[in-house]
N, C-alpha and C positions, 0 to 999 in steps of 0.2 A: 502494501502500499505505501504512496507517492504522499511522504508527509507536506506541507506547505511551507516549511521551506524549499525543497528539493523544488518545490512547484514552484516558488516565487524565483526562484535562482534561473528554471526553463524559459520562463514571458521575459517577453522584451521588453528593456524597462522603454518605457516613454518617456525620454529624455533628452539635455542637450547631445549627448552622442546618436542622435538617429530620427532627429525633429533640426525643422530647417528653425534653428535659431540663432544667435549673434556666433561671433568667432569669438569676438570678448566674451561672451559666458560659458563656449565648453569645457571645456577648464575648472571653474566653477562647480564643484560637487557638495557647495555649502549650501547653490543654489536648490535646490531639489528640497529641502525642509526649513528653506525661508523663505520671505515673502514675493519673491522673485517666480517663484516656484506658481505662484496663482498665475501669473501672466504670461497668457497668448502667445506666438513665435513673435506676432506683428509687434506686437504692445514690446515685447523683449528687444527689437530694433528700435523705438525707437529708444527709448530711452537709454540704448549702448551708446547713441549717441550723444550725450551726456557725461558716461561714464569715466569716469578719472579712480585706479586707482593708487594704496597708496601706505609706504610700509613706517612703520612706527616704533619706534624702537623703544626699551624696556625702562619706565617711568616718565616720555613724554605723553603731555597732554595735547588730549584728542577736543576737548571740550572744558570750555572756560566757562562758570557760572556767572550771569550775569547780558553774556555775548549778545549779541542780535545774533538769531541764527540766518545762515544762509544755503546750510548744505547739510544730510543725513544721509548715515553711510549701513552697511553689510557690513557683520564682521564678519571675514574670510577663513579668519584662522588667532590662535590668542586668545589672553585676557582679559579685559578692562574692565577696569576699577572702577564705580561710582564712589563720590565724595562728596560729602555737603561740606560747610566750611560754619562754624557759627561767630555772634558778635566775637567771642573773647580770643578768637583763632586757633577755637580748636578743632579740627578737624574729625570727625567719623567718614566712616568706610558704609555707605547704603546701598550695598550691592555688586556683583558681579556681571558683567558681559560672556558670552563667549559667541563663537560660530554658528550658529549663522543669524544671529541676533538683528536685530533692526537699534541701531545707534541712533535717539533723538527721537522729541517726542510730537510726532507731525499736529500743524497748523499750530503750532506756540511763536510767539516773536521771537522772544530770549529762551535759554538756559534758565533751570532749576537747580540745578547740577554744578559739579567736576568729573570729567570723567581724562584717566588716565591709562595708558597699558601697561596692566601689570608684568606682563611677559610684552616677548618681540610683539608686534600686533601686525596686518594682512585686512586691508577693510574696501570696499572700494563703494564710491561718496556720488555722491547727485545731489545737483540744483535741488531748494527745496521746494523753489515754483515745479519743476518738472514733479517731483514726488508729487505733490499739491493737485495735479492739474491731474494725475492717474489714477492717483481716489478717491477724487470725484468722477475719474470718465469709466472707474473697470470698478466694478461691485468686487469683483473675488480681491482684487486686491484691497479693499476696503477692510473688506472678511478680516482678513491674512489680516493685518493691522491690528484689528478690534482679537483678534482672539491672542495675540501676541499680548498686550493690553492685562486682556483676563489669567492671562499666563503666569504673566510678571505680576498682577494682582495675587494670585493664589500663590503662587514663591514668597511674599511681603507678609501675605496673612502664619503661611508654614514657619516662617523666620520669628516671626511675635511668636509662634510655641514655642522653637525651640528654647528661644531667648530666656522666654518666660519660665518654661517649665521643666526644660531637660537636666542631666547631669551635667559637670563639666566632664563626661565621658564620652556622652552621647551629643556634648554639643560643636567636640570634637571629630568623633565620627563624623557628626551630620557635615562642617563642612569638609574633612576628607569627599562620603558622598556628591559632596555637589558638584566641588571638581570634575570628579572620575567618570564621574554618569554627563556633563556636560562636555571636559577636552576635548573631544574626536565625536562632528556630529555625523562621524559615517560608522563606526564602529559597532560591532555587533556586541554587546555588552555578554551576549552570553558566551560566546568564544572563545574572548579573548582575555590575555592579563593587560590587566589594566595597567600601566605605566607615565608618570607625569613631573615633570617640577612645583614645587610648589610655589606659585603665583606669587608668595606674600609673605611678609615674614613675618616673625615668629612675634613679635610686637605685636605686626596688624594682624594678627589671625584674629592675638589677649585683646586688641583689642572689639576686632571684630564678633568675636565670641562672649565680652561683655568678662572674659577670665584674667590672674594673672598671666605671662608669659613662663612661669615658673609651670604654674598649672598644667598651659599647651604639653609642653615640652613632657611631663611627669603622663600627662594621659598619651600623646603618642607613643612615649614609648610601653604604657599599657599596652596598646594596641599593638603591637609591634609583635613583646614578645605573646600573646593572646594569638599569634597569627594571623589577625588578620590584616593588618600590612606588615608590610618589609621596606625596608630604609636604604637609602643606598649616596650616599657621601652625605647624609644628613638634611639632603635638597630634594631628591628624589623619593618619590612616593611610588610604590608596586602593592597594586590590589589582588591577589589571583580569583577571589570570587567577590567580586559585586552585592551582592547576593548574600552575603557572610556580612562586605561591612550594610547595608544596606538591615543590616538585622541588628547589630551595633547602635544605628541610630536611636533603638530604641529599645534597648537595652536588650535583646534575644538574641545573644554570643551563643 
């Protein structure tokens, strides 16, 4: 009996490799799960005329809070750190974005947060007016943008639970699970060991989770000794089983 996964492998993929889409989009694997995946080939051709690709090195600023919005971007690879600045100068990480997330708030005139490359990041950028005109004329794209907004709302609510109710071990496991489950949009989580570099320093992780840096280090060591993760060079995390890491997010080790 043929499994669903085997059947999927034999079914031709209706994507950039076998459809009439622009050349600039053909090597973009992130397109399949991003907002551009909602567009027709003709709409992609229209958008591609205004597309530019950029590479930002780690710690480079992509968006500055309060700046006028002129462009939006799709994240192609890497991790983007979203931050808010308090009146007294303190900075708080309020979220992380990954490929193929849409970077920017549609129809906003100014940015309400700062965005910084937590790792080296590649993005595909488009003029604000082009995206907004396309969103008005292409219901599927408007729907995709709406879906991402709802996804971010759900993630914010989940993070409120993490910060408010979870133990220190569960918080650190939840952070690692967030990275592991989003670091590669093309990875089949059920079949591969996941390997990634920590995108934040230990102090940033501690601030993000509302813990001390010593507590973060102890919980990472605890997860390593439990066999839930492996560490290399203190920065590289290896997750042999994503399901087991997910269980540790709610103390199901």
